[in-house]
VEXLO-781348 format. One line per field, with one value per residue (C-alpha): residue number from 1; chain; x, z, y. Coordinates in steps of 0.2 Angstrom, whole numbers. Layout:
# VEXLO-781348
mimi: NUM_...
kemi: A_...
X: X_...
Z: Z_...
Y: Y_...
# end
This chain:
# VEXLO-781348
mimi: 1_2_3_4_5_6_7_8_9_10_11_12_13_14_15_16_17_18_19_20_21_22_23_24_25_26_27_28_29_30_31_32_33_34_35_36_37_38_39_40_41_42_43_44_45_46_47_48_49_50_51_52_53_54_55_56_57_58_59_60_61_62_63_64_65_66_67_68_69_70_71_72_73_74_75_76_77_78_79_80_81_82_83_84_85_86_87_88_89_90_91_92_93_94_95_96_97_98_99_100_101_102_103_104_105_106_107_108_109_110_111_112_113_114_115_116_117_118_119_120_121_122_123_124_125_126_127_128_129_130_131_132_133_134_135_136_137_138_139_140_141_142_143_144_145_146_147_148_149_150_151_152_153_154_155_156_157_158_159_160_161_162_163_164_165_166_167_168_169_170_171_172_173_174_175_176_177_178_179_180_181_182_183_184_185_186_187_188_189_190_191_192_193_194_195_196_197_198_199_200_201_202_203_204_205_206_207_208_209_210_211_212_213_214_215_216_217_218_219_220_221_222_223_224_225_226_227_228_229_230_231_232_233_234_235_236_237_238_239_240_241_242_243_244_245_246_247_248_249_250_251_252_253_254_255_256_257_258_259_260_261_262_263_264_265_266_267_268_269_270_271_272_273_274_275_276_277_278_279_280_281_282_283_284_285_286_287_288_289_290_291_292_293_294_295_296_297_298_299_300_301_302_303_304_305_306_307_308_309_310_311_312_313_314_315_316_317_318_319_320_321_322_323_324_325_326_327_328_329_330_331_332_333_334
kemi: A_A_A_A_A_A_A_A_A_A_A_A_A_A_A_A_A_A_A_A_A_A_A_A_A_A_A_A_A_A_A_A_A_A_A_A_A_A_A_A_A_A_A_A_A_A_A_A_A_A_A_A_A_A_A_A_A_A_A_A_A_A_A_A_A_A_A_A_A_A_A_A_A_A_A_A_A_A_A_A_A_A_A_A_A_A_A_A_A_A_A_A_A_A_A_A_A_A_A_A_A_A_A_A_A_A_A_A_A_A_A_A_A_A_A_A_A_A_A_A_A_A_A_A_A_A_A_A_A_A_A_A_A_A_A_A_A_A_A_A_A_A_A_A_A_A_A_A_A_A_A_A_A_A_A_A_A_A_A_A_A_A_A_A_A_A_A_A_A_A_A_A_A_A_A_A_A_A_A_A_A_A_A_A_A_A_A_A_A_A_A_A_A_A_A_A_A_A_A_A_A_A_A_A_A_A_A_A_A_A_A_A_A_A_A_A_A_A_A_A_A_A_A_A_A_A_A_A_A_A_A_A_A_A_A_A_A_A_A_A_A_A_A_A_A_A_A_A_A_A_A_A_A_A_A_A_A_A_A_A_A_A_A_A_A_A_A_A_A_A_A_A_A_A_A_A_A_A_A_A_A_A_A_A_A_A_A_A_A_A_A_A_A_A_A_A_A_A_A_A_A_A_A_A_A_A_A_A_A_A_A_A_A_A_A_A_A_A_A_A_A_A_A_A_A_A_A_A_A_A_A_A_A_A
X: 51_42_53_52_45_32_27_13_4_6_-1_-16_-19_-17_-31_-41_-40_-43_-56_-64_-79_-83_-77_-78_-60_-56_-38_-33_-16_-9_-22_-32_-48_-56_-73_-88_-101_-115_-106_-115_-118_-107_-117_-126_-124_-106_-102_-92_-74_-66_-50_-35_-29_-45_-43_-23_-30_-44_-32_-20_-33_-39_-22_-17_-31_-23_-6_2_8_11_31_40_41_56_66_61_80_84_103_101_96_85_86_71_58_47_39_35_43_60_59_62_78_90_80_75_90_106_104_104_93_85_74_72_54_41_22_9_18_9_23_23_33_38_38_37_28_10_-1_-5_-17_-14_-11_2_-9_-10_-25_-37_-31_-13_-1_17_19_6_5_8_-3_7_7_26_33_44_34_37_25_14_-1_5_3_-14_-19_-13_-23_-38_-34_-32_-49_-55_-46_-56_-72_-69_-67_-84_-80_-92_-81_-94_-87_-69_-60_-43_-36_-17_-5_4_18_34_43_61_69_88_89_70_57_38_21_8_-11_-22_-35_-51_-67_-80_-68_-57_-39_-36_-21_-10_-5_14_22_41_56_75_80_94_86_66_65_68_50_41_23_18_0_-6_-14_-11_-21_-28_-34_-41_-51_-57_-64_-72_-80_-84_-80_-73_-53_-47_-58_-54_-36_-33_-50_-54_-37_-42_-54_-41_-25_-20_-20_-2_5_-4_3_21_18_11_27_39_32_34_52_57_50_60_75_79_86_86_102_108_108_102_86_88_85_67_64_70_61_45_48_49_30_27_25_35_20_13_29_29_13_16_12_10_-9_-6_10_1_-14_-1_10_-6_-10_9_9_-8_0_16_29_38_51_51_37_26_33_50_45_34_49_61_49_45_65_67_55_60_79_75_64_79_90_80_78_97_99_87
Z: -289_-273_-258_-247_-233_-244_-253_-240_-241_-261_-261_-251_-261_-277_-271_-266_-283_-292_-282_-271_-282_-282_-266_-247_-241_-223_-216_-198_-192_-206_-209_-224_-229_-247_-249_-261_-256_-261_-255_-262_-254_-260_-273_-262_-277_-281_-300_-311_-309_-327_-331_-325_-345_-347_-331_-337_-355_-348_-338_-352_-363_-350_-346_-365_-367_-352_-362_-352_-361_-356_-351_-353_-336_-326_-322_-307_-302_-296_-292_-281_-265_-265_-273_-280_-288_-274_-281_-298_-293_-291_-310_-305_-295_-306_-306_-287_-279_-291_-296_-315_-328_-334_-328_-331_-336_-334_-337_-335_-326_-321_-313_-305_-289_-274_-257_-239_-230_-231_-215_-207_-194_-178_-185_-196_-211_-225_-223_-237_-248_-246_-257_-258_-277_-285_-299_-293_-306_-306_-315_-311_-320_-317_-314_-316_-301_-287_-298_-312_-296_-292_-311_-310_-295_-304_-321_-308_-302_-319_-322_-308_-313_-331_-320_-312_-296_-296_-288_-274_-268_-266_-253_-252_-235_-226_-217_-227_-217_-226_-223_-228_-234_-239_-252_-255_-247_-250_-245_-246_-247_-247_-259_-253_-260_-248_-234_-240_-246_-264_-268_-263_-272_-267_-272_-271_-273_-270_-253_-259_-275_-274_-293_-295_-292_-297_-295_-289_-292_-290_-284_-283_-297_-287_-272_-285_-293_-276_-270_-288_-289_-272_-275_-261_-261_-262_-276_-285_-284_-284_-293_-289_-281_-265_-262_-262_-256_-242_-250_-241_-250_-265_-263_-261_-278_-286_-280_-285_-302_-305_-300_-309_-324_-323_-323_-304_-298_-281_-271_-254_-255_-265_-277_-277_-257_-261_-271_-256_-245_-253_-258_-239_-238_-250_-243_-248_-251_-263_-273_-274_-282_-293_-292_-312_-310_-298_-307_-324_-317_-309_-325_-336_-323_-324_-344_-344_-337_-347_-339_-351_-348_-345_-350_-334_-336_-333_-320_-312_-313_-305_-291_-286_-286_-275_-263_-262_-260_-246_-238_-240_-232_-218_-215_-216_-203_-191
Y: 570_565_564_549_556_564_547_541_557_558_540_546_562_550_538_552_560_543_535_550_553_534_526_530_533_534_537_539_537_530_517_518_510_512_504_505_517_502_485_469_453_439_428_413_400_394_399_387_391_398_387_393_396_405_416_420_424_436_445_448_453_466_473_474_487_496_495_482_467_449_443_428_419_419_404_395_393_410_410_426_431_416_399_399_411_415_432_440_456_448_453_471_467_475_491_491_482_484_502_496_504_485_474_455_456_469_470_456_442_427_419_401_403_390_396_387_400_395_397_380_374_368_350_357_356_369_380_382_396_392_381_379_382_393_406_424_433_450_466_473_487_503_519_538_543_538_543_531_518_521_521_503_500_505_495_480_483_483_466_459_465_455_440_443_452_468_484_484_468_475_484_491_492_494_506_519_519_514_497_493_477_479_492_493_502_501_503_489_489_475_470_459_452_449_452_438_444_441_451_467_483_486_503_501_513_511_518_528_533_536_540_521_518_502_494_477_472_454_439_420_413_399_410_421_408_401_418_421_405_401_382_371_374_356_349_366_364_344_339_322_317_327_312_299_306_318_336_340_326_332_349_341_332_348_357_344_342_361_360_344_349_365_357_356_340_334_341_344_362_376_375_356_353_360_345_333_343_341_324_319_323_309_292_276_267_280_281_261_260_275_294_294_299_314_321_319_330_344_343_348_362_368_367_377_390_392_380_370_357_338_327_319_302_307_319_304_292_306_309_291_288_303_297_279_284_295_281_268_281_284_264_262_275_269
# end
């Protein structure tokens, strides 16, 4: 078994053994850079983006050839250290955090998540490439060794190639120093395409029992489709709705649609507080006119990526009511 203080060196050795003959590897003071020896320029002409469902199916088919199978989605209401599911790697919590031999899910997990950490510009608007809710396309599983983690990185590079990203456009960079969050320690390396971040490769283990090791590889589906296709961000995510409404409001409708169709109702605290939070970003005027078109569009997206739940007419009615109730309460308090 690799001891904790040896894990960074073991990771470097495994990367060199796996990629050294095909890639340029530089390591200095804990910083690691892995690049292709013959980098290619980004294609100048944007490509037609694969549909979300087709992208997920292609990833699934590729990972199956590596013996990795698709897992069922986690619930959006988490009820543990977070109110909502914020990352696919939460599927491994029993193994990594609780000292149990089981996991909630394992394998290829294209998990819808919601988190309020997206980067914003000086005016407070979400930057291109960031959303409050997105699909965390991940390969999360228990592993026996650092070498197996590196083998999974190689498999993920194969996944990207099937989506149209040649290895010569990729780089793997990061700091091999160990971070710690609670009972979990890890090393994070970042995967970029043409200099744009498209995912990460995280080696994880239980701090008190490093034999409990796991791998978390993945990307945001939406960012992946954006970088691969070269299409403009806003119409790629919101289609023609981006021409008629503020994209931060559309982001709020998108997130509320996911939460409501997942059975989460507005509440003062817990998961339901997130519904109220995003609803405050939707104007009373839009709710009064009706949100059915925007809800229907985003509901179709979540359905395509595997979410099941309330139909869009009920979701639209619920969201409109939440927005109007908040507007009325604010007016009464004025």
